[in-house]
C-alpha positions in Angstrom: -1.9 5.5 5.1 -2.3 9.2 5.5 0.6 11.4 6.6 -1.2 12.3 9.8 -1.0 8.7 11.0 2.6 7.9 10.0 4.6 11.1 9.9 6.7 10.6 13.1 7.5 6.9 12.4 8.6 7.5 8.8 10.5 10.6 9.7 12.6 8.4 11.9 13.2 5.9 9.1 14.2 8.6 6.7 16.7 10.2 9.1 18.1 6.8 10.0 18.7 5.8 6.3 20.2 9.2 5.5 22.6 9.1 8.4 23.8 5.6 7.5 24.7 6.6 3.9 26.2 9.9 4.9 23.6 12.2 3.2 21.1 14.8 4.3 17.5 13.7 4.8 14.7 15.1 2.8 11.3 13.5 3.4 8.9 14.0 0.5 5.2 13.4 0.7 2.7 13.8 -2.1 -1.1 13.6 -2.2 -1.4 10.8 -4.7 0.5 7.7 -5.8 0.7 9.2 -9.4 2.6 12.2 -8.0 5.1 9.9 -6.3 5.5 7.9 -9.5 6.3 11.1 -11.4 9.0 12.0 -8.9 10.6 8.6 -9.3 10.4 8.7 -13.1 11.9 12.2 -13.1 14.5 11.0 -10.6 13.6 13.9 -8.2 13.7 11.3 -5.3 16.4 8.7 -4.8 14.4 6.1 -2.9 10.7 5.6 -2.1 8.3 3.4 -0.3 5.5 2.8 -2.8 2.2 1.0 -3.2 2.5 -2.4 -5.0 0.3 -0.9 -7.8 2.6 2.1 -8.3 5.6 -0.3 -8.4 3.9 -2.4 -11.1 3.0 0.8 -13.1 6.7 2.0 -12.9 8.2 -1.3 -13.7 6.2 -1.4 -17.0 8.3 1.6 -18.1 11.5 0.2 -16.6 11.9 3.4 -14.6 12.4 1.8 -11.1 14.0 -1.2 -9.6 13.1 -3.1 -6.4 15.5 -2.4 -3.6 14.0 -4.2 -0.6 10.7 -5.7 0.6 9.2 -5.4 4.0 8.4 -8.6 6.0 5.7 -7.8 8.5 5.4 -8.8 12.1 3.4 -12.0 13.1 3.9 -13.2 9.5 1.1 -10.9 8.4 0.3 -11.0 4.7 -0.6 -8.1 2.4 -4.1 -8.6 1.0 -7.0 -6.7 -0.2 -9.9 -6.6 2.2 -13.5 -5.6 1.5 -14.9 -4.1 4.8 -18.3 -2.9 5.9 -19.8 -1.7 9.2 -20.6 -4.5 11.6 -24.3 -3.5 11.6 -24.5 -3.5 7.7 -26.8 -5.8 5.8 -24.0 -6.4 3.3 -22.6 -9.9 3.7 -20.8 -10.5 0.3 -19.4 -8.6 -2.6 -22.6 -9.0 -4.6 -24.6 -7.1 -1.9 -22.5 -4.0 -2.6 -24.1 -3.4 -6.0 -25.6 0.1 -6.0 -23.9 1.0 -2.8 -21.4 3.9 -2.1 -17.9 2.4 -2.0 -14.5 3.9 -1.0 -11.3 3.4 -3.1 -8.1 5.0 -1.9 -6.1 5.9 -5.0 -6.4 5.0 -8.7 -2.9 3.3 -8.5 -3.5 1.5 -5.2 -3.3 -2.2 -5.6 -5.6 -3.1 -2.7 -7.5 0.2 -2.7 -8.4 0.2 -6.4 -6.8 -2.2 -8.8 -7.9 -5.5 -7.1 -11.5 -4.4 -6.5 -11.7 -3.2 -10.1 -10.5 -6.6 -11.3 -12.8 -8.4 -9.0 -15.9 -6.6 -10.2 -14.9 -6.5 -13.8 -14.7 -10.3 -13.9 -18.5 -10.2 -13.7 -18.6 -8.2 -16.9 -19.4 -4.9 -15.3 -17.3 -1.8 -14.6 -16.9 -0.6 -11.0 -18.6 2.7 -12.0 -21.7 0.7 -13.1 -21.6 -1.8 -10.2 -21.3 0.6 -7.3 -23.8 3.4 -6.8 -20.9 5.8 -6.2 -17.2 5.6 -5.8 -15.3 7.9 -3.4 -11.5 8.3 -3.4 -10.2 8.9 0.1 -6.4 9.1 -0.5 -5.6 6.8 2.5 -6.5 3.4 3.8 -7.1 4.8 7.3 -9.4 7.4 5.8 -11.4 4.7 4.1 -11.8 2.9 7.5 -13.0 6.1 9.0 -15.4 6.7 6.1 -17.0 3.2 6.7 -17.3 3.6 10.5 -18.9 7.0 10.1 -21.4 5.8 7.4 -20.0 8.1 4.7 -19.7 4.9 2.5 -21.2 1.5 2.8 -18.0 -0.3 2.1 -14.3 0.0 1.2 -11.4 -1.9 -0.1 -8.3 -1.6 2.1 -4.8 -3.0 2.7 -5.0 -5.8 5.3 -1.8 -4.7 7.0 -3.3 -1.2 7.6 -6.6 -2.7 8.6 -5.3 -5.0 11.3 -2.8 -2.4 12.6 -5.6 0.2 12.7 -8.0 -1.9 14.7 -5.2 -2.9 17.1 -4.3 0.7 17.8 -7.9 1.9 17.7 -9.7 -0.7 19.7 -13.0 1.3 19.7 -13.2 0.5 15.9 -12.6 -3.2 16.2 -16.2 -4.2 16.9 -17.6 -1.7 14.4 -15.9 -3.1 11.2 -16.4 -6.5 9.5 -14.4 -8.1 6.6 -16.7 -9.7 3.9 -14.0 -10.7 1.4 -10.2 -11.0 1.2 -7.9 -11.6 -1.7 -4.9 -13.8 -2.1 -1.6 -12.5 -0.7 0.5 -10.2 -2.9 4.0 -8.9 -2.8 4.1 -6.2 -0.2 4.5 -2.5 -0.9 8.3 -2.3 -1.6 11.2 0.1 -1.4 12.2 1.2 -4.8 14.9 3.3 -6.5 15.1 4.9 -10.0 16.7 2.6 -12.5 19.3 5.1 -13.4 20.4 5.8 -9.9 24.2 5.1 -9.5 24.9 1.5 -8.6 27.0 2.6 -5.7 24.1 4.5 -4.2 21.7 1.6 -4.7 24.1 -0.7 -2.9 24.5 1.7 0.0 20.8 2.0 0.4 20.1 -1.7 0.1 22.8 -2.5 2.6 21.2 -0.2 5.2 17.7 -1.4 4.7 18.7 -5.1 4.9 20.8 -4.6 8.1 18.3 -2.4 10.0 16.8 -5.3 12.0 20.3 -6.2 13.3 20.9 -2.8 14.9 19.3 -1.5 18.1 18.1 1.8 16.6 17.0 0.2 13.4 15.1 -2.5 15.3 13.2 0.1 17.3 12.2 2.0 14.2 11.0 -1.2 12.5 9.0 -2.1 15.6 7.2 1.2 15.3 6.3 0.5 11.7 5.1 -3.1 12.4 7.9 -4.5 10.2 10.0 -7.5 11.2 12.8 -6.8 8.7 13.5 -5.7 5.1 14.7 -8.5 2.8 15.6 -9.0 -0.9 12.6 -9.7 -3.1 11.8 -13.3 -4.1 11.5 -14.4 -7.7 7.9 -14.1 -8.9 6.7 -12.3 -5.8 4.9 -9.6 -7.8 3.7 -11.8 -10.6 0.0 -12.1 -9.5 -0.2 -8.3 -8.8 1.3 -7.8 -12.3 -1.3 -10.0 -14.0 -4.2 -8.3 -12.2 -2.8 -4.9 -13.1 -2.5 -5.9 -16.8 -6.1 -7.2 -16.7 -7.5 -4.1 -15.3 -5.6 -1.8 -17.6 -6.8 -3.7 -20.7 -10.3 -2.6 -19.8 -9.4 1.1 -20.1 
């Protein structure tokens, strides 16, 4: 989601975490997932909330470790959705052939990797399947692009989609989901692998205990998160397999 939509909420999260571990807060935003990955791999940031796709890319090099995983309110699951305008003649993925389509970022799991994998299973590249691909750099921007008719369809994060239509009710009747993926491990909190173990443990303890404190609970409510928890074994396996499949095509 773009910084315009989330700056205030995430600023509160960053300040909260920094205060609890006794450090100064420095909130870093970058225009692409690749830029964030470079900061992590160069250890220019100590902790980051990243896309599932970026986590998978980093984990291949062993440069990051999972710290905590968000569990969303109402048991919402993180999926890839294909969306179109409600008045569109597109009713299934095949109908998008030759249409203008929005991706968010080349490393985005739901905004690029999954749709690339889905289309490639038909023996055709996304560039050949879609008439034109537009990168929006944000799931909310992809939603706006569909509503305004800039693109015919888009692939977006389900958590962002349902949160967006809940807070922008004027869009609810103007968008339609035509396909959804299986559930994936949610975009996690990660740290560089070479971060000192004591710092990792301090950070993990704060994230895992947020939901039990009044201020932490209020911040999580603003983000639509029930709590942060430890990752489960195999939680990211399916995303990893899809990432490997799409990268083998390059």
